[in-house]
C-alpha positions as CSV (number, residue, x, y, z in Angstrom):
1,X,106.2,-2.6,-35.6
2,X,103.7,-4.6,-37.6
3,X,103.9,-7.4,-35.0
4,X,102.9,-5.0,-32.2
5,X,99.9,-3.8,-34.1
6,X,98.7,-7.3,-34.8
7,X,99.1,-8.3,-31.2
8,X,97.1,-5.4,-29.9
9,X,94.1,-5.7,-32.1
10,X,92.9,-9.1,-30.8
11,X,93.4,-7.9,-27.2
12,X,90.8,-5.2,-27.7
13,X,88.3,-7.8,-28.8
14,X,89.3,-10.7,-26.6
15,X,85.7,-11.4,-25.5
16,X,84.7,-12.3,-29.1
17,X,85.1,-15.5,-31.1
18,X,88.3,-14.1,-32.6
19,X,90.6,-16.3,-30.5
20,X,90.1,-19.7,-32.2
21,X,91.3,-18.2,-35.5
22,X,94.5,-16.5,-34.2
23,X,97.9,-17.8,-35.2
24,X,99.4,-19.7,-32.2
25,X,102.2,-17.1,-31.8
26,X,99.8,-14.2,-31.4
27,X,97.5,-16.2,-29.1
28,X,100.4,-16.9,-26.8
29,X,101.5,-13.3,-26.8
30,X,98.0,-12.2,-25.8
31,X,97.8,-14.7,-23.0
32,X,101.1,-13.5,-21.6
33,X,99.6,-10.0,-21.1
34,X,95.9,-10.7,-20.1
35,X,93.6,-13.1,-18.2
36,X,92.2,-15.5,-20.8
37,X,88.4,-15.1,-21.0
38,X,88.1,-18.5,-22.5
39,X,89.2,-20.0,-19.2
40,X,86.9,-17.8,-17.1
41,X,85.7,-20.3,-14.4
42,X,82.7,-18.3,-13.0
43,X,79.2,-19.5,-13.8
44,X,76.3,-17.0,-13.0
45,X,73.4,-19.0,-14.2
46,X,70.0,-20.1,-12.9
47,X,70.6,-23.4,-11.0
48,X,74.1,-23.7,-12.5
49,X,76.6,-25.2,-10.2
50,X,79.5,-22.9,-9.4
51,X,83.0,-24.1,-9.9
52,X,83.5,-24.1,-6.1
53,X,80.5,-25.0,-3.9
54,X,81.7,-23.0,-0.9
55,X,80.0,-22.5,2.5
56,X,77.6,-25.4,2.2
57,X,79.5,-28.1,4.1
58,X,76.9,-28.2,7.0
59,X,74.0,-28.8,4.6
60,X,75.9,-31.5,2.7
61,X,76.8,-33.2,5.9
62,X,73.2,-33.1,7.0
63,X,72.0,-34.8,3.9
64,X,74.8,-37.4,4.1
65,X,73.4,-38.3,7.5
66,X,69.9,-38.6,6.0
67,X,71.2,-40.9,3.3
68,X,73.1,-43.1,5.7
69,X,70.2,-43.4,8.1
70,X,67.8,-44.4,5.4
71,X,70.3,-47.0,4.1
72,X,70.4,-48.5,7.6
73,X,66.7,-48.7,7.8
74,X,66.5,-45.9,10.4
75,X,63.5,-43.5,10.3
76,X,64.4,-40.1,8.9
77,X,62.5,-37.0,8.0
78,X,62.3,-35.5,4.6
79,X,64.2,-32.3,4.0
80,X,63.3,-28.7,3.1
81,X,65.7,-26.0,1.9
82,X,64.5,-22.4,2.1
83,X,66.0,-19.0,1.2
84,X,65.9,-16.0,-1.1
85,X,66.5,-16.3,-4.8
86,X,70.2,-16.4,-5.8
87,X,71.4,-18.1,-2.6
88,X,71.9,-21.5,-4.4
89,X,68.9,-23.6,-3.3
90,X,68.6,-25.3,-6.7
91,X,72.3,-25.9,-6.9
92,X,72.1,-27.7,-3.5
93,X,69.0,-29.6,-4.5
94,X,70.8,-30.9,-7.6
95,X,73.9,-31.7,-5.5
96,X,71.8,-33.7,-3.1
97,X,70.3,-35.6,-6.0
98,X,73.8,-36.4,-7.3
99,X,74.7,-37.7,-3.8
100,X,71.7,-40.0,-3.8
101,X,72.5,-41.3,-7.3
102,X,76.1,-42.1,-6.1
103,X,74.5,-44.4,-3.5
104,X,72.5,-46.1,-6.2
105,X,69.2,-44.6,-5.2
106,X,66.3,-44.1,-7.6
107,X,65.7,-40.4,-8.1
108,X,63.3,-38.0,-9.8
109,X,62.9,-34.3,-9.9
110,X,60.0,-31.9,-10.5
111,X,59.6,-28.1,-10.6
112,X,56.3,-27.0,-9.1
113,X,54.2,-24.5,-10.9
114,X,51.3,-22.4,-9.6
115,X,47.8,-23.7,-10.5
116,X,49.2,-27.0,-11.7
117,X,48.6,-30.3,-9.9
118,X,51.6,-32.3,-8.9
119,X,49.9,-35.6,-9.9
120,X,51.5,-36.0,-13.4
121,X,54.9,-34.5,-12.5
122,X,55.2,-36.8,-9.5
123,X,54.2,-39.8,-11.6
124,X,56.9,-38.9,-14.2
125,X,59.5,-38.4,-11.5
126,X,58.8,-41.7,-9.8
127,X,58.7,-43.4,-13.2
128,X,62.3,-42.2,-13.7
129,X,63.3,-43.3,-10.2
130,X,62.0,-46.8,-10.6
131,X,63.5,-47.1,-14.1
132,X,66.9,-46.5,-12.5
133,X,66.2,-49.3,-10.0
134,X,64.6,-51.8,-12.4
135,X,67.8,-53.3,-14.0
136,X,69.0,-54.4,-10.5
137,X,65.7,-55.8,-9.3
138,X,65.4,-59.6,-9.4
139,X,61.7,-59.8,-9.7
140,X,60.4,-58.1,-12.9
141,X,56.8,-58.8,-11.9
142,X,57.3,-56.5,-8.9
143,X,58.5,-53.7,-11.2
144,X,55.6,-54.3,-13.5
145,X,53.1,-54.3,-10.7
146,X,54.4,-50.9,-9.5
147,X,54.3,-49.5,-13.0
148,X,50.7,-50.5,-13.3
149,X,49.9,-48.7,-10.1
150,X,51.9,-45.7,-11.3
151,X,50.0,-45.6,-14.6
152,X,46.6,-45.8,-12.7
153,X,47.8,-43.0,-10.4
154,X,48.6,-40.7,-13.3
155,X,45.4,-41.3,-15.1
156,X,43.1,-41.0,-12.1
157,X,43.2,-37.2,-12.2
158,X,42.1,-37.0,-15.8
159,X,38.7,-35.6,-16.6
160,X,36.4,-38.2,-18.1
161,X,35.0,-35.8,-20.6
162,X,31.3,-35.0,-21.1
163,X,28.9,-32.3,-21.8
164,X,30.4,-28.8,-21.6
165,X,34.0,-30.0,-21.2
166,X,36.6,-31.5,-23.5
167,X,38.3,-34.8,-22.8
168,X,41.8,-34.4,-21.4
169,X,44.6,-36.1,-23.3
170,X,45.5,-39.3,-21.6
171,X,48.9,-39.6,-20.1
172,X,51.4,-41.6,-22.2
173,X,54.4,-42.5,-20.0
174,X,55.7,-45.2,-22.2
175,X,54.6,-47.9,-19.7
176,X,53.6,-51.1,-21.6
177,X,51.7,-52.7,-18.7
178,X,48.0,-52.1,-18.1
179,X,46.9,-49.7,-15.4
180,X,46.2,-51.4,-12.1
181,X,42.8,-51.2,-10.5
182,X,41.9,-50.4,-6.9
183,X,45.3,-48.9,-5.9
184,X,46.3,-45.2,-6.1
185,X,43.4,-44.6,-8.5
186,X,40.6,-43.2,-6.3
187,X,40.9,-39.6,-7.7
188,X,41.6,-38.3,-4.2
189,X,45.2,-37.1,-4.4
190,X,45.9,-37.6,-0.7
191,X,44.8,-41.3,-0.7
192,X,46.4,-42.0,-4.1
193,X,49.8,-40.3,-3.3
194,X,50.1,-42.1,0.0
195,X,49.5,-45.5,-1.7
196,X,51.9,-44.7,-4.5
197,X,54.7,-43.6,-2.1
198,X,54.2,-46.7,0.0
199,X,54.4,-49.0,-3.1
200,X,57.5,-47.1,-4.4
201,X,59.2,-47.4,-1.1
202,X,58.5,-51.2,-1.1
203,X,60.3,-51.6,-4.4
204,X,63.3,-49.7,-3.0
205,X,63.3,-51.8,0.1
206,X,63.7,-54.9,-2.0
207,X,67.1,-53.6,-3.2
208,X,68.2,-52.1,0.1
209,X,68.3,-48.6,-1.3
210,X,66.1,-45.5,-1.2
211,X,64.1,-43.3,-3.5
212,X,64.4,-39.5,-3.5
213,X,61.8,-37.1,-4.9
214,X,63.3,-33.7,-5.4
215,X,60.9,-30.7,-5.6
216,X,62.0,-27.3,-6.7
217,X,59.9,-24.1,-6.2
218,X,57.9,-26.1,-3.7
219,X,56.0,-23.0,-2.5
220,X,54.1,-23.0,-5.8
221,X,52.4,-26.3,-5.2
222,X,48.6,-25.8,-4.9
223,X,47.3,-25.8,-1.3
224,X,45.3,-29.1,-1.7
225,X,48.3,-30.8,-3.2
226,X,50.6,-29.6,-0.4
227,X,48.2,-31.2,2.1
228,X,48.3,-34.5,0.1
229,X,52.1,-34.4,-0.1
230,X,52.4,-33.8,3.7
231,X,50.0,-36.7,4.4
232,X,52.0,-39.1,2.2
233,X,55.3,-38.1,3.9
234,X,53.6,-38.5,7.3
235,X,52.6,-42.1,6.4
236,X,56.1,-42.9,5.2
237,X,57.7,-41.5,8.4
238,X,55.5,-43.8,10.5
239,X,56.1,-46.9,8.3
240,X,59.9,-46.2,7.9
241,X,59.7,-46.6,4.1
242,X,62.9,-45.6,2.3
243,X,61.4,-42.7,0.3
244,X,62.2,-39.1,1.1
245,X,61.0,-35.8,-0.4
246,X,63.6,-33.0,-0.6
247,X,62.1,-29.7,-1.4
248,X,63.4,-26.2,-2.1
249,X,61.5,-23.0,-1.9
250,X,61.2,-19.4,-0.8
251,X,61.5,-18.3,2.9
252,X,57.7,-18.6,3.5
253,X,57.6,-22.3,2.5
254,X,57.6,-23.5,6.1
255,X,54.5,-21.4,6.7
256,X,52.8,-22.9,3.6
257,X,53.5,-26.4,4.8
258,X,52.3,-25.6,8.4
259,X,49.1,-24.1,7.1
260,X,48.3,-27.4,5.2
261,X,49.1,-29.8,8.1
262,X,49.8,-28.8,11.7
263,X,52.3,-31.7,12.1
264,X,54.5,-30.5,9.1
265,X,56.8,-28.6,11.6
266,X,57.9,-32.0,12.9
267,X,57.6,-33.8,9.6
268,X,60.5,-32.1,7.8
269,X,64.1,-31.2,8.6
270,X,64.4,-27.5,7.7
271,X,67.6,-25.9,6.4
272,X,67.7,-22.1,5.7
273,X,70.2,-21.2,3.0
274,X,71.6,-17.7,3.4
275,X,74.4,-15.5,2.0
276,X,78.0,-16.7,2.3
277,X,80.2,-15.5,5.1
278,X,83.4,-13.6,4.1
279,X,85.6,-16.6,4.2
280,X,83.3,-18.7,2.0
281,X,82.8,-15.9,-0.5
282,X,86.5,-15.5,-0.9
283,X,86.9,-19.2,-1.3
284,X,84.2,-19.2,-4.0
285,X,86.3,-16.7,-5.9
286,X,89.9,-17.8,-5.2
287,X,89.7,-21.6,-5.5
288,X,88.6,-21.7,-9.2
289,X,90.8,-18.8,-10.1
290,X,93.9,-20.4,-8.6
291,X,93.2,-23.6,-10.5
292,X,93.7,-21.4,-13.6
293,X,96.8,-19.8,-12.1
294,X,95.1,-16.5,-11.5
295,X,94.6,-14.7,-8.1
296,X,93.0,-11.6,-6.5
297,X,94.6,-8.9,-4.4
298,X,93.1,-8.5,-0.9
299,X,91.7,-5.1,-1.9
300,X,89.9,-6.7,-4.8
301,X,88.4,-9.3,-2.6
302,X,87.2,-6.6,-0.2
303,X,85.6,-4.7,-3.1
304,X,83.9,-7.9,-4.5
305,X,82.5,-8.8,-1.1
306,X,81.1,-5.3,-0.6
307,X,79.5,-5.4,-4.1
308,X,78.1,-9.0,-4.0
309,X,77.1,-8.9,-0.3
310,X,77.9,-12.6,0.0
311,X,75.0,-13.7,-2.2
312,X,76.3,-16.7,-4.3
313,X,74.7,-15.6,-7.6
314,X,76.2,-12.1,-7.3
315,X,79.6,-13.5,-6.3
316,X,79.6,-15.4,-9.6
317,X,78.3,-12.5,-11.6
318,X,80.8,-10.0,-10.4
319,X,83.7,-12.5,-10.5
320,X,82.9,-13.3,-14.1
321,X,83.0,-9.7,-15.3
322,X,86.1,-8.9,-13.2
323,X,87.9,-11.8,-14.8
324,X,87.0,-10.6,-18.3
325,X,88.1,-7.0,-17.8
326,X,91.3,-7.7,-15.9
327,X,94.5,-7.1,-17.9
328,X,96.4,-9.7,-15.9
329,X,96.9,-11.5,-12.6
330,X,96.5,-10.6,-9.9
331,X,93.0,-9.1,-10.4
332,X,93.0,-5.7,-8.5
333,X,90.6,-3.3,-6.9
334,X,91.0,-1.1,-9.9
335,X,89.8,-4.0,-12.1
336,X,86.7,-4.3,-9.8
337,X,85.9,-0.6,-10.2
338,X,85.9,-1.1,-14.0
339,X,83.9,-4.4,-13.8
340,X,81.2,-3.3,-11.3
341,X,79.2,-1.1,-13.7
342,X,79.1,-3.8,-16.3
343,X,78.1,-6.5,-13.8
344,X,75.4,-4.3,-12.4
345,X,74.1,-3.6,-15.9
346,X,73.9,-7.3,-16.6
347,X,72.1,-7.9,-13.3
348,X,69.7,-5.1,-14.0
349,X,68.6,-6.7,-17.2
350,X,68.8,-10.5,-16.5
351,X,68.3,-10.8,-12.8
352,X,66.2,-7.8,-11.7
353,X,64.7,-6.4,-14.9
354,X,63.3,-9.7,-16.1
355,X,61.3,-10.1,-12.9
356,X,60.2,-6.4,-12.8
357,X,58.8,-6.7,-16.3
358,X,56.5,-9.6,-15.2
359,X,54.6,-7.3,-12.9
360,X,51.6,-5.2,-13.8
361,X,51.6,-1.5,-13.4
362,X,49.7,-1.7,-10.1
363,X,52.2,-4.4,-8.8
364,X,55.1,-2.2,-9.8
365,X,53.7,0.7,-7.8
366,X,53.4,-1.7,-4.8
367,X,57.0,-2.8,-5.2
368,X,58.3,0.8,-5.5
369,X,56.5,1.7,-2.4
370,X,58.1,-1.3,-0.6
371,X,61.5,-0.2,-1.8
372,X,61.0,3.4,-0.6
373,X,60.4,2.0,2.9
374,X,63.8,0.2,3.0
375,X,65.2,-3.3,2.5
376,X,63.8,-5.1,5.5
377,X,60.4,-6.7,5.7
378,X,57.8,-3.9,5.7
379,X,54.2,-3.7,7.1
380,X,51.5,-3.9,4.5
381,X,49.8,-0.9,6.3
382,X,53.0,1.1,5.7
383,X,52.9,0.3,2.0
384,X,49.3,1.5,1.9
385,X,50.2,4.7,3.6
386,X,53.1,5.3,1.2
387,X,50.7,4.9,-1.7
388,X,47.9,6.9,0.0
389,X,45.5,3.9,-0.4
390,X,43.5,1.6,1.9
391,X,45.2,-1.7,2.6
392,X,42.2,-3.7,1.3
393,X,42.4,-2.0,-2.1
394,X,46.0,-3.2,-2.5
395,X,45.3,-6.9,-1.8
396,X,45.1,-7.9,-5.5
397,X,48.5,-6.3,-6.2
398,X,50.0,-8.0,-3.2
399,X,48.5,-11.4,-3.9
400,X,49.6,-11.1,-7.6
401,X,53.2,-10.4,-6.5
402,X,53.2,-13.3,-4.1
403,X,51.9,-15.7,-6.8
404,X,54.6,-14.5,-9.2
405,X,57.3,-15.1,-6.6
406,X,58.4,-11.5,-6.4
407,X,57.5,-10.9,-2.8
408,X,56.6,-13.1,0.2
409,X,54.8,-12.7,3.5
410,X,57.6,-12.8,6.0
411,X,55.0,-13.1,8.8
412,X,51.5,-11.9,9.3
413,X,51.2,-8.3,8.1
414,X,54.7,-8.1,6.7
415,X,56.0,-8.4,3.2
416,X,59.5,-8.6,1.7
417,X,61.2,-9.1,-1.6
418,X,62.2,-12.6,-2.6
419,X,65.2,-11.2,-4.5
420,X,68.1,-9.7,-2.6
421,X,69.0,-6.1,-3.4
422,X,65.7,-5.7,-5.4
423,X,64.8,-2.7,-3.4
424,X,68.1,-1.1,-4.2
425,X,67.5,-1.8,-7.9
426,X,64.0,-0.2,-7.8
427,X,65.3,2.9,-6.0
428,X,67.8,3.4,-8.8
429,X,65.1,3.3,-11.5
430,X,63.4,6.5,-12.8
431,X,59.9,6.9,-11.6
């Protein structure tokens, strides 16, 4: 009788740190009756790679072609990933970078931020890329020459100081060579970035490899910097230099690029990332579970797909909670019923709520009006009618939400949420 009581107590607290201190016999008894939360394979995190990267074979094959063409000296366009939040753009971006590293490319990554120039972030990323290549380069003076240009590029955008303004702290990249003169240091970002990219590509050419610059949240790059980046990529596409930019951003990123340079539509290879189809969503759940000798019933998979709607982040979030609440394998539809409220509560706080809290009261009113009109892109005029306001008076709220990445302009006169199911979340909140 005592043994039964001791075995049941840990099972009620099996999601705590109690397990490591259990006697081996009791731990084995618990595991024979329940799914072990310590072995939970699901990973609902921002940019965190899921245990099974399902449904992205087409994009991986496309990037493999890009890498192979560049390796053979063939001209190739840079690549842009677009999609809503939670579809796995950052995961794919990181996977692409890993693929490039496996081919011995030099790589660097930046995350764009509103109102911040890309000059220093790009300098730091290319510094990392060239450092990866330097040990294999037979001409140290070539590396030092490029580092001098890189240092000059980074420092060219610094304010010289003077009356009425403070001197900007000079960049300290850990480069021991002096800054070069007359190359990538004009202060005009378009000129400087083009020259820097050409010189970086030349270093990669010496080794017969490429350089990849990976840019997350690309829609947040300031307009002038977007124009400079497009111009630099255009020059590389004409010269065939082995440097590519791989960007990821929200669905309106192609419109942002097109507004900066008319030729951007032909400059990049675009890949829209969307929700998973049913087979891929099931694979994302089943494959990691079966590696842990756990499975799901068909009814459970049906319920999970209905709840997650195929969005990769939601698939991981519901799968993780379902695993934790399930008493054993197979995980059933009844387990999903128990798990769903807890998963939705966690999403309401960490995925939806954190974004909602960033908005001002006026911006929240704007989003609630959008939600009341449905889940598809809605006309800005309809939002104004819902609020009983003139469209022009709502421009500050709309622009603020776009800058915060909460909504985007699907096309002229239409707005939509960047986060899937955000309208559903808002409709469930008390007014």
